[in-house]
C-alpha positions in Angstrom: 106.5 160.6 89.8 106.6 161.4 93.5 105.8 158.6 96.0 102.9 159.2 98.4 105.4 159.8 101.3 107.4 162.3 99.3 104.3 164.1 98.2 103.0 164.3 101.8 106.3 165.8 103.0 106.5 168.3 100.1 102.9 169.4 100.9 103.8 169.8 104.5 106.9 171.9 103.7 104.9 174.2 101.4 102.0 174.6 103.9 104.5 175.4 106.7 106.3 178.0 104.5 103.1 179.6 103.5 101.8 179.7 107.1 105.1 181.1 108.3 104.9 184.0 105.9 101.4 184.9 106.8 101.2 184.1 110.6 102.0 186.0 113.7 105.3 185.0 115.3 103.8 182.5 117.8 100.8 181.2 115.9 100.3 177.6 114.7 101.1 176.7 111.0 98.5 175.2 108.8 99.1 171.5 108.8 97.4 168.5 107.2 95.4 166.3 109.6 97.7 163.6 111.1 97.3 160.3 109.4 99.5 157.7 111.1 99.6 155.2 108.3 100.6 158.0 105.8 103.0 159.7 108.2 105.0 156.4 108.8 104.5 155.0 105.2 108.3 155.2 104.6 109.1 153.1 107.7 109.0 149.4 107.0 111.1 146.5 108.4 114.2 148.7 109.2 116.3 148.1 112.3 119.3 149.7 114.0 121.0 152.5 112.1 118.8 152.1 109.1 115.7 152.7 111.1 117.4 155.6 113.0 118.3 157.3 109.7 114.8 156.7 108.2 113.1 158.3 111.3 115.5 161.3 111.2 114.6 161.9 107.6 110.9 161.8 108.6 110.9 164.1 111.6 113.7 166.6 110.8 112.9 170.1 109.4 110.2 171.0 112.0 108.8 174.5 112.4 111.0 176.3 114.9 109.8 179.0 117.4 111.5 181.6 119.4 112.4 180.6 122.9 110.6 183.7 124.2 107.7 184.3 124.0 106.7 181.3 121.9 107.9 178.4 123.9 106.2 179.8 127.0 103.0 180.0 125.1 103.2 176.5 123.6 104.0 174.9 127.0 100.9 176.5 128.5 98.9 174.4 125.9 100.9 171.2 125.8 101.3 170.8 129.6 98.1 172.3 130.8 96.5 170.8 133.9 93.3 169.2 132.5 91.6 169.7 135.9 92.7 173.4 136.3 93.1 175.0 132.8 94.8 178.0 134.3 97.7 175.8 135.6 100.5 173.7 134.1 101.8 170.4 135.4 105.4 170.4 136.6 107.1 167.5 135.0 109.0 165.9 137.9 107.0 166.8 140.9 103.6 166.6 139.1 102.6 169.7 141.0 99.9 171.9 139.5 101.3 175.5 139.2 99.3 178.6 138.1 100.4 179.8 134.7 100.8 183.3 136.2 103.6 181.9 138.4 106.0 181.7 135.5 109.6 182.4 136.3 110.3 186.1 135.7 113.6 186.0 137.6 114.5 186.8 141.2 114.2 184.6 144.3 111.1 182.6 143.2 111.8 178.9 143.9 108.2 177.9 143.6 107.8 179.4 140.1 107.8 177.2 137.0 110.3 177.5 134.2 111.4 175.5 131.2 113.3 172.3 131.6 115.5 170.9 128.8 115.1 167.2 129.3 118.2 166.8 127.1 120.3 169.5 128.9 121.3 172.3 126.5 124.9 172.1 127.7 125.1 168.8 125.9 125.2 170.0 122.4 123.1 173.2 121.9 123.9 176.1 124.2 122.6 178.8 121.8 118.9 179.7 121.4 119.5 179.8 117.7 120.1 176.0 117.7 116.9 174.1 117.0 117.5 171.7 119.9 117.3 174.6 122.3 113.7 175.4 121.4 112.3 171.9 120.4 109.2 171.5 122.5 109.2 167.7 122.2 111.8 167.8 125.1 110.9 171.0 126.9 108.7 170.7 129.9 107.4 173.0 132.7 109.2 172.3 136.0 109.5 173.6 139.5 112.3 176.2 139.3 114.2 174.8 142.3 113.9 171.2 141.1 115.1 172.2 137.6 118.2 173.9 139.2 119.1 170.8 141.2 118.6 168.4 138.2 121.0 170.7 136.3 122.7 168.8 133.4 122.9 165.4 135.2 122.6 162.2 133.2 119.6 160.0 133.7 120.3 156.9 135.7 118.9 154.9 138.6 120.2 155.4 142.1 121.0 158.2 144.6 119.1 159.7 147.5 115.5 161.1 147.5 115.4 164.8 146.4 114.3 167.1 149.2 111.4 168.6 147.2 110.7 166.0 144.5 110.7 163.1 146.9 110.1 160.5 144.1 113.2 161.7 142.3 116.6 160.4 143.2 119.8 162.5 142.9 123.4 161.4 143.0 125.6 164.5 142.8 128.8 162.5 143.1 128.0 160.4 140.1 126.2 163.3 138.3 122.9 161.4 137.8 119.2 162.0 138.2 116.4 159.4 138.4 113.0 160.6 137.3 109.9 159.5 139.3 108.3 156.2 138.2 105.3 158.1 136.8 107.4 159.8 134.1 110.3 157.5 133.6 109.0 156.3 130.2 108.2 159.9 129.2 111.8 160.9 130.0 113.2 158.0 128.0 111.1 158.6 124.9 112.0 162.3 124.9 115.7 161.4 125.0 115.2 158.8 122.2 113.5 161.5 120.1 116.4 163.9 120.5 119.0 161.2 119.6 117.1 160.6 116.3 115.9 164.1 115.4 119.4 165.6 115.6 122.0 163.7 113.4 124.0 166.8 112.4 124.6 168.0 108.9 121.3 169.9 108.5 120.0 173.4 109.0 119.2 172.9 112.6 122.6 174.1 113.7 122.5 171.2 116.2 125.2 168.5 116.2 124.7 164.8 116.1 123.2 163.9 119.5 124.0 160.4 120.8 122.9 158.3 123.7 125.6 156.3 125.5 125.4 153.8 128.3 127.7 155.8 130.7 127.8 159.2 132.4 128.9 162.1 130.2 130.6 165.5 130.4 129.1 168.9 129.6 129.9 170.5 126.3 129.7 167.1 124.6 126.7 166.1 122.4 126.2 162.9 124.4 123.9 161.8 127.2 123.5 158.8 129.4 122.5 156.3 130.5 121.1 154.5 127.5 120.2 151.1 129.1 118.6 152.7 132.1 116.5 154.8 129.8 115.6 151.6 127.8 114.4 149.9 131.1 112.3 153.0 131.9 110.8 153.0 128.4 109.7 149.3 128.9 108.6 149.6 132.5 106.5 152.8 132.0 104.5 152.4 128.8 103.1 155.3 126.7 100.1 156.9 128.4 97.0 158.6 126.9 98.3 161.9 128.3 101.6 161.4 126.5 99.8 160.7 123.2 97.7 163.8 123.6 100.8 165.9 124.2 102.4 164.4 121.0 99.4 165.6 119.1 99.6 169.1 120.5 103.3 169.4 119.7 102.7 168.2 116.2 100.0 170.9 115.8 102.8 173.5 116.4 106.0 171.9 115.1 104.7 169.6 112.3 106.7 166.7 113.5 106.1 163.9 116.0 107.9 161.8 118.6 107.9 158.4 116.8 108.7 156.6 120.1 105.3 157.6 121.4 103.4 156.5 118.3 105.6 153.3 117.9 107.3 152.3 121.2 108.8 149.3 119.4 111.1 151.5 117.4 113.3 152.1 120.5 114.1 148.4 121.0 114.6 148.0 117.2 117.3 150.7 117.3 119.0 150.3 120.7 117.8 147.0 122.1 120.8 145.0 121.0 123.2 147.4 122.8 121.3 146.8 126.0 120.9 143.0 125.6 117.2 143.3 124.6 116.1 141.2 121.6 114.7 143.3 118.8 111.2 142.2 117.7 110.8 140.4 114.4 109.4 142.8 111.8 105.7 142.2 111.3 104.7 140.9 107.9 101.2 141.9 106.7 99.1 138.8 105.8 96.2 139.6 103.5 92.8 138.7 104.9 91.2 135.6 103.4 87.9 136.0 101.5 84.9 134.9 103.5 84.2 131.9 101.3 87.8 130.6 101.9 87.4 131.1 105.7 84.1 129.1 105.6 85.6 126.3 103.5 88.6 126.1 105.8 86.3 125.8 108.8 84.3 123.0 107.2 87.5 121.1 106.3 88.8 121.4 109.9 85.5 120.2 111.3 85.5 117.3 108.8 89.0 116.3 109.7 88.2 116.5 113.5 85.2 114.1 113.1 87.1 111.7 110.8 90.0 111.6 113.3 87.7 110.9 116.3 85.7 108.3 114.3 88.9 106.3 113.5 89.8 106.3 117.2 
């Protein structure tokens, strides 16, 4: 007999396959309504590599879309400016840019294009690899800022960027510091990628790993892990981030677990960065009302007896 988690995943696969056969190339699949308790039912009291493996099993196998035109279309929904629905919000500068100013090539530095937060030169240079088109780490960005960020590792330090003045760039070290407003967002997208892609599946994407050092292109590694961990802690999950996670789920059928459960990041990588992992929570059944009342009476009785003896 299938467990509730296995049954949920099997239902999701069948619904995705059915919808893929019947839908237009860039339309959403038919998915069950998100139920957090059910979605994460298989995750309980794991830490370190065991938790990483369990999360990979949960979120792999998402619905993949073509980079063009689908990713363009999806980003117009996931990163829409809530105050100006015909615009998208550029990730680093937070500038609101008209959707119509999409990058069509040429000398258009103020256009917006698609930024791979985990740079594609670090493990998935081909559009056929699922990491290339995974919207959980793709964001609209100012074209010129995207070009300057390039494939630099994420780390603190450097000089203010000329256009994104809250960004810091260190070309000599090959590092880029995101603005404070999106430091946590950056970290959680990188955590997602390191868990979603473990290699050995049909994603054609190798095992992606976070390391606490700068890295080289053409390697499936990215840094710096402990800077990202600090960003994750200092910039907690926002309502906008949760909403975006819901929107990506409606397209891909998988979630970024570090947005739903920020504590998972420390449970996996905290020890490597000298951060103590939280003790797994143990569910304590609620006491019946009559037991609570009896306990209260006993406490009051003990209190008066103690004070009378004094």
